DSSP file (Angstrom, degrees, kcal/mol; ACC not computed):
  #  RESIDUE AA STRUCTURE BP1 BP2  ACC     N-H-->O    O-->H-N    N-H-->O    O-->H-N    TCO  KAPPA ALPHA  PHI   PSI    X-CA   Y-CA   Z-CA
    1    1 A X              0   0    0      0, 0.0     2,-0.6     0, 0.0   107,-0.0   0.000 360.0 360.0 360.0 131.3    0.0    0.0    0.0
    2    2 A X        +     0   0    0      2,-0.0   107,-2.5     3,-0.0   108,-0.6  -0.821 360.0 160.2 -94.3 118.4    1.4    3.4   -1.0
    3    3 A X  B     -A  108   0A   0     -2,-0.6     2,-0.6   105,-0.3   105,-0.2  -0.971  48.0-102.9-136.4 149.6    0.8    6.0    1.7
    4    4 A X        -     0   0    0    103,-1.5     2,-0.4    -2,-0.3    39,-0.0  -0.639  43.6-162.5 -72.9 117.3    2.4    9.3    2.5
    5    5 A X    >   -     0   0    0     -2,-0.6     3,-1.2     1,-0.1     7,-0.0  -0.859  20.8-137.6-107.4 138.1    4.8    8.6    5.4
    6    6 A X  T 3  S+     0   0    0     -2,-0.4    -1,-0.1     1,-0.2    35,-0.1   0.787  98.6  58.9 -63.7 -28.5    6.2   11.3    7.7
    7    7 A X  T 3  S+     0   0    0     33,-0.1     2,-0.4     2,-0.0    -1,-0.2   0.552  75.9 108.0 -82.4  -6.8    9.7    9.8    7.8
    8    8 A X    <   -     0   0    0     -3,-1.2     4,-0.1     1,-0.2    -4,-0.0  -0.572  47.1-170.6 -73.9 125.3   10.4    9.9    4.1
    9    9 A X        +     0   0    0     -2,-0.4    29,-3.1     2,-0.1     2,-0.3   0.527  68.6  63.7 -94.6  -6.0   12.9   12.7    3.3
   10   10 A X  S    S-     0   0    0     27,-0.2    27,-0.1     1,-0.0    -2,-0.0  -0.880  98.4 -96.3-112.6 148.9   12.4   12.5   -0.5
   11   11 A X        -     0   0    0     -2,-0.3    -2,-0.1    25,-0.1     2,-0.1  -0.353  42.9-128.9 -59.8 142.3    9.2   13.2   -2.3
   12   12 A X     >  -     0   0    0     -4,-0.1     4,-2.8     1,-0.1     5,-0.2  -0.293  30.4 -91.6 -86.4 177.8    7.2   10.1   -3.0
   13   13 A X  H  > S+     0   0    0      1,-0.2     4,-1.9     2,-0.2     5,-0.1   0.821 125.5  52.2 -63.0 -32.1    5.8    9.1   -6.5
   14   14 A X  H  > S+     0   0    0      2,-0.2     4,-1.9     1,-0.2    -1,-0.2   0.949 112.5  43.8 -67.8 -49.9    2.5   10.9   -5.8
   15   15 A X  H  > S+     0   0    0      1,-0.2     4,-2.9     2,-0.2    -2,-0.2   0.913 113.9  51.3 -61.8 -43.0    4.1   14.1   -4.9
   16   16 A X  H  X S+     0   0    0     -4,-2.8     4,-2.9     1,-0.2    -1,-0.2   0.877 107.1  53.2 -63.4 -38.0    6.6   13.9   -7.8
   17   17 A X  H  X S+     0   0    0     -4,-1.9     4,-1.8    -5,-0.2    -1,-0.2   0.917 112.5  44.5 -63.1 -42.1    3.8   13.3  -10.2
   18   18 A X  H  X S+     0   0    0     -4,-1.9     4,-2.3     2,-0.2    -2,-0.2   0.938 114.0  49.4 -66.4 -46.4    2.0   16.4   -9.0
   19   19 A X  H  X S+     0   0    0     -4,-2.9     4,-1.7     1,-0.2    -2,-0.2   0.905 110.0  51.0 -60.7 -42.5    5.2   18.5   -9.0
   20   20 A X  H  < S+     0   0    0     -4,-2.9     4,-0.4     1,-0.2    -1,-0.2   0.889 110.5  49.5 -62.1 -38.6    6.1   17.4  -12.5
   21   21 A X  H >< S+     0   0    0     -4,-1.8     3,-1.0     1,-0.2     4,-0.5   0.885 109.0  52.6 -67.3 -38.2    2.6   18.4  -13.7
   22   22 A X  H >X S+     0   0    0     -4,-2.3     4,-1.3     1,-0.2     3,-1.1   0.820  98.7  64.1 -67.4 -30.1    3.0   21.8  -12.0
   23   23 A X  T 3< S+     0   0    0     -4,-1.7    -1,-0.2     1,-0.3     7,-0.2   0.651  85.9  72.8 -72.3 -12.6    6.3   22.4  -13.8
   24   24 A X  T <4 S+     0   0    0     -3,-1.0     3,-0.3    -4,-0.4    -1,-0.3   0.894 104.4  40.7 -62.0 -37.9    4.5   22.4  -17.1
   25   25 A X  T <4 S+     0   0    0     -3,-1.1     2,-0.4    -4,-0.5    -2,-0.2   0.861 132.6  22.5 -77.5 -37.5    3.1   25.8  -16.0
   26   26 A X    ><  -     0   0    0     -4,-1.3     3,-1.6     1,-0.1     4,-0.4  -0.749  67.2-180.0-133.8  84.2    6.3   27.1  -14.5
   27   27 A X  G >  S+     0   0    0     -2,-0.4     3,-1.2    -3,-0.3     4,-0.4   0.745  74.6  70.9 -60.4 -25.9    9.3   25.3  -16.0
   28   28 A X  G >  S+     0   0    0      1,-0.3     3,-0.7     2,-0.2    -1,-0.3   0.764  89.4  63.1 -64.8 -22.9   11.9   27.3  -13.9
   29   29 A X  G X  S+     0   0    0     -3,-1.6     3,-1.9     1,-0.2     4,-0.3   0.785  85.9  74.3 -70.6 -26.4   10.7   25.4  -10.8
   30   30 A X  G X  S+     0   0    0     -3,-1.2     3,-1.7    -4,-0.4     4,-0.4   0.797  82.4  68.1 -59.4 -29.5   11.9   22.1  -12.2
   31   31 A X  G <  S+     0   0    0     -3,-0.7     3,-0.5    -4,-0.4    -1,-0.3   0.727  92.7  60.6 -64.1 -20.3   15.5   23.0  -11.6
   32   32 A X  G X  S+     0   0    0     -3,-1.9     3,-1.0    -4,-0.2    -1,-0.3   0.591  81.3  86.0 -81.2 -10.7   14.9   22.8   -7.8
   33   33 A X  G X  S+     0   0    0     -3,-1.7     3,-1.6    -4,-0.3    -1,-0.2   0.853  79.3  61.5 -61.1 -36.9   13.8   19.1   -8.0
   34   34 A X  G 3  S+     0   0    0     -3,-0.5    -1,-0.3    -4,-0.4    -2,-0.1   0.787 110.5  40.2 -61.9 -27.1   17.4   17.8   -7.7
   35   35 A X  G <  S+     0   0    0     -3,-1.0    -1,-0.3    -4,-0.2     2,-0.2   0.201  81.5 138.8-108.3  15.0   17.8   19.3   -4.3
   36   36 A X    <   +     0   0    0     -3,-1.6     2,-0.4    -4,-0.1   -25,-0.1  -0.427  22.7 174.4 -67.8 129.3   14.3   18.6   -2.9
   37   37 A X        -     0   0    0     16,-0.3    16,-2.9    -2,-0.2     2,-0.5  -0.984  27.0-133.2-135.7 122.8   14.4   17.5    0.7
   38   38 A X  E     -B   52   0B   0    -29,-3.1    14,-0.3    -2,-0.4     3,-0.1  -0.641  21.2-179.4 -80.4 123.0   11.2   16.9    2.7
   39   39 A X  E     -     0   0B   0     12,-2.8     2,-0.3    -2,-0.5    13,-0.2   0.873  65.2 -16.7 -83.9 -44.0   11.2   18.5    6.1
   40   40 A X  E     -B   51   0B   0     11,-1.4    11,-2.8   -31,-0.0     2,-0.4  -0.994  49.0-149.4-159.4 158.9    7.8   17.4    7.2
   41   41 A X  E     -B   50   0B   0     -2,-0.3     2,-0.5     9,-0.2     9,-0.2  -0.998  10.5-166.2-132.1 138.8    4.4   16.1    6.1
   42   42 A X  E     -B   49   0B   0      7,-2.5     7,-2.3    -2,-0.4     2,-0.5  -0.986   7.3-155.3-127.6 123.1    1.1   16.8    7.8
   43   43 A X  E     -B   48   0B   0     -2,-0.5     5,-0.2     5,-0.2    -2,-0.0  -0.832  10.7-178.0 -96.0 131.2   -1.9   14.7    7.0
   44   44 A X        -     0   0    0      3,-2.5     4,-0.2    -2,-0.5    -1,-0.1   0.527  45.8-110.5-108.8  -8.0   -5.2   16.6    7.6
   45   45 A X  S    S+     0   0    0      2,-0.8    60,-2.8    60,-0.2     3,-0.1   0.061 117.6  50.6  95.4 -25.2   -7.9   14.0    6.8
   46   46 A X  S    S-     0   0    0     58,-0.2    53,-2.3     1,-0.2     2,-0.3   0.153 129.5 -37.6-125.2  14.2   -8.9   16.0    3.7
   47   47 A X  E     - C   0  98B   0     58,-0.3    -3,-2.5    51,-0.2    -2,-0.8  -0.989  63.8-102.8 161.2-158.8   -5.4   16.4    2.3
   48   48 A X  E     -BC  43  97B   0     49,-2.4    49,-2.7    -2,-0.3     2,-0.4  -0.989   7.6-137.1-157.7 161.0   -1.8   17.0    3.3
   49   49 A X  E     -BC  42  96B   0     -7,-2.3    -7,-2.5    -2,-0.3     2,-0.6  -0.997  14.2-167.0-122.3 126.1    1.0   19.5    3.5
   50   50 A X  E     -BC  41  95B   0     45,-2.4    45,-2.6    -2,-0.4     2,-0.4  -0.964  10.5-159.3-113.4 115.3    4.5   18.6    2.4
   51   51 A X  E     -BC  40  94B   0    -11,-2.8   -12,-2.8    -2,-0.6   -11,-1.4  -0.811   6.4-154.3 -98.7 132.7    7.1   21.1    3.5
   52   52 A X  E     -B   38   0B   0     41,-2.7     2,-0.3    -2,-0.4   -14,-0.2  -0.760  23.0-106.4-106.7 149.9   10.4   21.3    1.8
   53   53 A X        -     0   0    0    -16,-2.9     2,-0.7    -2,-0.3   -16,-0.3  -0.581  33.2-135.6 -69.2 129.8   13.8   22.5    3.0
   54   54 A X        -     0   0    0     -2,-0.3     3,-0.1     1,-0.1    39,-0.1  -0.822  23.6-145.2 -92.0 119.5   14.6   25.8    1.3
   55   55 A X        -     0   0    0     -2,-0.7     3,-0.1     1,-0.2    -1,-0.1   0.373  52.1 -21.0 -66.5-157.0   18.2   25.8    0.1
   56   56 A X  S    S-     0   0    0      1,-0.1    -1,-0.2     0, 0.0     2,-0.0  -0.180  81.6-102.3 -52.0 137.8   20.6   28.6    0.0
   57   57 A X        -     0   0    0     -3,-0.1     2,-0.3     2,-0.1    -1,-0.1  -0.350  38.3-158.0 -66.8 142.8   18.9   32.0    0.1
   58   58 A X        -     0   0    0      2,-0.3    -1,-0.0    -3,-0.1    33,-0.0  -0.714  30.6-111.1-114.1 169.0   18.6   33.7   -3.2
   59   59 A X  S    S+     0   0    0     -2,-0.3     2,-0.9     1,-0.1    30,-0.1   0.734 101.3  81.8 -72.0 -20.5   18.1   37.4   -3.9
   60   60 A X        +     0   0    0      1,-0.1    30,-0.3    28,-0.1    -2,-0.3  -0.767  46.6 160.0 -89.3 108.0   14.6   36.5   -5.2
   61   61 A X        +     0   0    0     -2,-0.9    -1,-0.1    28,-0.1    -2,-0.1   0.185  25.2 136.2-110.8  14.8   12.3   36.3   -2.2
   62   62 A X        -     0   0    0     26,-0.1    27,-4.1     1,-0.1     2,-0.4  -0.342  48.5-135.2 -64.3 144.1    9.1   36.8   -4.2
   63   63 A X  E     +D   88   0B   0     25,-0.2     2,-0.3    23,-0.0    25,-0.2  -0.828  26.9 174.2-103.0 139.6    6.3   34.4   -3.2
   64   64 A X  E     -D   87   0B   0     23,-1.9    23,-2.8    -2,-0.4     2,-0.5  -0.988  21.6-146.5-141.7 153.3    4.2   32.6   -5.8
   65   65 A X  E     -D   86   0B   0     -2,-0.3     2,-0.6    21,-0.2    21,-0.2  -0.979   9.4-161.8-119.4 130.9    1.5   30.0   -5.8
   66   66 A X  E     -D   85   0B   0     19,-2.7    19,-2.6    -2,-0.5     2,-0.3  -0.952  11.3-155.2-115.3 114.2    1.1   27.5   -8.6
   67   67 A X  E     -D   84   0B   0     -2,-0.6     2,-0.4    17,-0.2    17,-0.2  -0.697  21.1-116.4 -92.0 138.8   -2.2   25.8   -8.8
   68   68 A X        -     0   0    0     15,-2.8    15,-0.2    -2,-0.3   -46,-0.1  -0.596  21.0-159.4 -69.9 124.7   -2.7   22.4  -10.4
   69   69 A X        +     0   0    0     -2,-0.4     2,-0.3   -48,-0.1    -1,-0.1  -0.089  67.3  69.4-100.4  35.3   -5.0   23.0  -13.4
   70   70 A X  S    S-     0   0    0     13,-0.1     2,-0.5    47,-0.1    13,-0.2  -0.936  84.2-107.3-142.3 163.8   -6.0   19.3  -13.6
   71   71 A X        -     0   0    0     -2,-0.3    44,-2.8    45,-0.2     2,-0.6  -0.818  21.0-144.2 -97.7 131.7   -8.0   17.0  -11.5
   72   72 A X  E     -EF  81 114B   0      9,-2.5     9,-2.2    -2,-0.5     2,-0.4  -0.851  16.7-153.9 -90.3 120.3   -6.4   14.3   -9.4
   73   73 A X  E     + F   0 113B   0     40,-3.1    40,-2.0    -2,-0.6     2,-0.4  -0.809  17.2 177.2 -96.5 139.8   -8.6   11.2   -9.4
   74   74 A X  E >   -E   77   0B   0      3,-0.6     3,-2.2    -2,-0.4     6,-0.2  -0.995  35.8-107.6-144.0 129.1   -8.2    8.9   -6.4
   75   75 A X  T 3  S+     0   0    0     35,-0.5    35,-0.1    -2,-0.4     3,-0.0  -0.355 109.2  20.2 -55.3 133.8  -10.1    5.7   -5.5
   76   76 A X  T 3  S+     0   0    0      1,-0.1     2,-0.5    29,-0.1    28,-0.3   0.431 103.0  94.3  85.3  -0.6  -12.4    6.5   -2.6
   77   77 A X  E X   -E   74   0B   0     -3,-2.2     3,-1.5     1,-0.1    -3,-0.6  -0.806  54.5-175.0-122.6  88.1  -12.4   10.3   -3.2
   78   78 A X  E 3  S+     0   0B   0     -2,-0.5    -1,-0.1     1,-0.3     3,-0.1   0.792  79.5  43.2 -59.1 -35.3  -15.5   10.8   -5.4
   79   79 A X  E 3  S-     0   0B   0     21,-0.3    -1,-0.3     1,-0.3    22,-0.1   0.431 107.2-129.7 -94.1   1.3  -15.0   14.5   -6.1
   80   80 A X  E <   -     0   0B   0     -3,-1.5    20,-2.3    -6,-0.2     2,-0.3  -0.163  20.3 -90.6  81.1-175.9  -11.3   14.3   -6.8
   81   81 A X  E     -EG  72  99B   0     -9,-2.2    -9,-2.5    18,-0.2     2,-0.2  -0.878  24.9-161.0-136.7 163.4   -8.4   16.3   -5.5
   82   82 A X  E     - G   0  98B   0     16,-2.7    16,-2.3    -2,-0.3     2,-0.3  -0.789   7.8-150.5-135.0 179.6   -6.3   19.4   -6.3
   83   83 A X  E     - G   0  97B   0     -2,-0.2   -15,-2.8   -15,-0.2     2,-0.4  -0.994   6.6-162.4-155.3 151.7   -2.9   20.8   -5.3
   84   84 A X  E     -DG  67  96B   0     12,-2.4    12,-3.1    -2,-0.3     2,-0.5  -0.998  11.6-151.0-135.5 134.6   -1.1   24.1   -4.9
   85   85 A X  E     -DG  66  95B   0    -19,-2.6   -19,-2.7    -2,-0.4     2,-0.5  -0.930   9.1-154.1-106.8 126.2    2.6   24.6   -4.8
   86   86 A X  E     -DG  65  94B   0      8,-3.3     7,-2.9    -2,-0.5     8,-1.7  -0.876  17.8-175.7-101.0 128.5    4.0   27.5   -2.7
   87   87 A X  E     -DG  64  92B   0    -23,-2.8   -23,-1.9    -2,-0.5     2,-0.5  -0.899  24.5-154.1-124.7 151.4    7.3   28.9   -3.8
   88   88 A X  E >  S-DG  63  91B   0      3,-2.6     3,-2.1    -2,-0.3     2,-0.3  -0.960  78.1 -44.6-121.8 110.1    9.7   31.5   -2.5
   89   89 A X  T 3  S-     0   0    0    -27,-4.1   -28,-0.1    -2,-0.5   -25,-0.1  -0.547 123.1 -28.4  63.6-128.7   11.7   32.7   -5.4
   90   90 A X  T 3  S+     0   0    0     -2,-0.3     2,-0.4   -30,-0.3    -1,-0.3   0.314 118.3 104.3 -98.0   8.2   12.7   29.6   -7.3
   91   91 A X  E <  S- G   0  88B   0     -3,-2.1    -3,-2.6   -36,-0.1     2,-0.4  -0.747  72.5-126.7 -94.0 134.7   12.7   27.5   -4.2
   92   92 A X  E     + G   0  87B   0     -2,-0.4    -5,-0.2    -5,-0.2     3,-0.1  -0.633  32.4 171.4 -76.3 132.1    9.8   25.1   -3.5
   93   93 A X  E     -     0   0B   0     -7,-2.9   -41,-2.7    -2,-0.4     2,-0.3   0.821  56.2  -5.0-109.1 -52.4    8.4   25.7    0.0
   94   94 A X  E     -CG  51  86B   0     -8,-1.7    -8,-3.3   -43,-0.2     2,-0.6  -0.992  47.1-151.3-152.7 137.8    5.2   23.7    0.5
   95   95 A X  E     -CG  50  85B   0    -45,-2.6   -45,-2.4    -2,-0.3     2,-0.5  -0.958  17.2-164.0-109.4 117.2    3.0   21.4   -1.5
   96   96 A X  E     -CG  49  84B   0    -12,-3.1   -12,-2.4    -2,-0.6     2,-0.4  -0.898   4.6-172.1-102.3 127.1   -0.7   21.4   -0.4
   97   97 A X  E     +CG  48  83B   0    -49,-2.7   -49,-2.4    -2,-0.5     2,-0.3  -0.964  14.1 173.1-116.2 134.3   -2.8   18.5   -1.6
   98   98 A X  E     -CG  47  82B   0    -16,-2.3   -16,-2.7    -2,-0.4   -51,-0.2  -0.968  28.8-121.1-144.2 155.3   -6.6   18.7   -0.9
   99   99 A X  E     - G   0  81B   0    -53,-2.3     2,-0.3    -2,-0.3   -18,-0.2  -0.585  28.9-122.5 -89.6 157.8   -9.9   17.0   -1.6
  100  100 A X  S >  S-     0   0    0    -20,-2.3     3,-1.2    -2,-0.2   -21,-0.3  -0.740  74.7  -4.0 -96.5 150.6  -12.8   18.7   -3.3
  101  101 A X  T 3  S-     0   0    0     -2,-0.3    -2,-0.1     1,-0.2     0, 0.0  -0.376 122.5 -38.9  69.8-146.8  -16.2   18.9   -1.6
  102  102 A X  T 3  S+     0   0    0     -2,-0.1    -1,-0.2     2,-0.0    -2,-0.0   0.128  93.6 139.8-100.1  19.0  -16.6   17.2    1.7
  103  103 A X    <   -     0   0    0     -3,-1.2     2,-0.3   -23,-0.1    -4,-0.2  -0.286  42.0-143.8 -67.0 148.1  -14.5   14.2    0.7
  104  104 A X        -     0   0    0    -28,-0.3     2,-0.4   -58,-0.0   -58,-0.2  -0.778   8.8-159.2-105.5 155.4  -12.1   12.6    3.2
  105  105 A X        -     0   0    0    -60,-2.8   -58,-0.3    -2,-0.3   -60,-0.2  -0.992  11.6-158.0-139.4 129.8   -8.7   11.1    2.2
  106  106 A X        -     0   0    0     -2,-0.4     3,-0.1     2,-0.2   -60,-0.1   0.359  50.5-103.7 -91.3   5.7   -6.8    8.6    4.2
  107  107 A X  S    S+     0   0    0      1,-0.3  -103,-1.5  -104,-0.1     2,-0.4   0.312  80.9 128.8  91.9  -9.2   -3.3    9.3    2.7
  108  108 A X  B     -A    3   0A   0   -105,-0.2    -1,-0.3     1,-0.1  -105,-0.3  -0.670  33.5-177.2 -80.2 131.0   -3.2    6.2    0.5
  109  109 A X    >   +     0   0    0   -107,-2.5     3,-1.5    -2,-0.4  -106,-0.1   0.208  29.3 136.3-117.5  16.7   -2.4    7.1   -3.1
  110  110 A X  T 3  S+     0   0    0   -108,-0.6   -35,-0.5     1,-0.2    -2,-0.0  -0.428  75.7  17.0 -60.8 133.6   -2.6    3.8   -4.9
  111  111 A X  T 3  S+     0   0    0      1,-0.2    -1,-0.2    -2,-0.1   -38,-0.0   0.596  87.4 153.0  82.9  11.8   -4.5    4.1   -8.2
  112  112 A X    <   -     0   0    0     -3,-1.5     2,-0.3   -38,-0.1    -1,-0.2  -0.330  19.3-175.6 -71.1 157.0   -4.2    7.9   -8.5
  113  113 A X  E     -F   73   0B   0    -40,-2.0   -40,-3.1    -2,-0.0     2,-0.6  -0.984  22.6-139.5-147.6 148.1   -4.3    9.6  -11.9
  114  114 A X  E     -F   72   0B   0     -2,-0.3   -42,-0.2   -42,-0.2    -2,-0.0  -0.949  29.9-133.5-109.9 114.6   -3.9   13.2  -12.9
  115  115 A X        -     0   0    0    -44,-2.8   -44,-0.1    -2,-0.6     3,-0.1  -0.286  22.0-106.7 -69.0 149.7   -6.4   13.9  -15.7
  116  116 A X        -     0   0    0      1,-0.1   -45,-0.2   -46,-0.1    -1,-0.1  -0.382  40.1 -96.7 -70.0 151.8   -5.2   15.8  -18.8
  117  117 A X              0   0    0      1,-0.1    -1,-0.1   -47,-0.1   -47,-0.1  -0.414 360.0 360.0 -64.9 146.0   -6.3   19.4  -19.3
  118  118 A X              0   0    0     -2,-0.1    -1,-0.1    -3,-0.1   -48,-0.1   0.423 360.0 360.0-103.8 360.0   -9.3   19.7  -21.5
């Protein structure tokens, strides 16, 4: 069973799939993937927060949010899921994954798919 585990210091396949999809919108963020280190994960029952270590400070401290423009389908989550990536400059700060509607999510990501844009 594939589940988001707090002790993993590298992004898991679910997080990487979302991050790769997000870089289609903002390709400059992809360069940060090689140095990604997970500081913490928090499971909320309706999603999760994955916080990343922010590397060496850069002169660019602008904050941006990159929203996933596709639907994540997940067994047991009827209305699907979404995601937002929070960045500081070109550094990844936090990946928020959330359910739509009143759906609950137990953290298991077996069988997920990210639908193509229409």
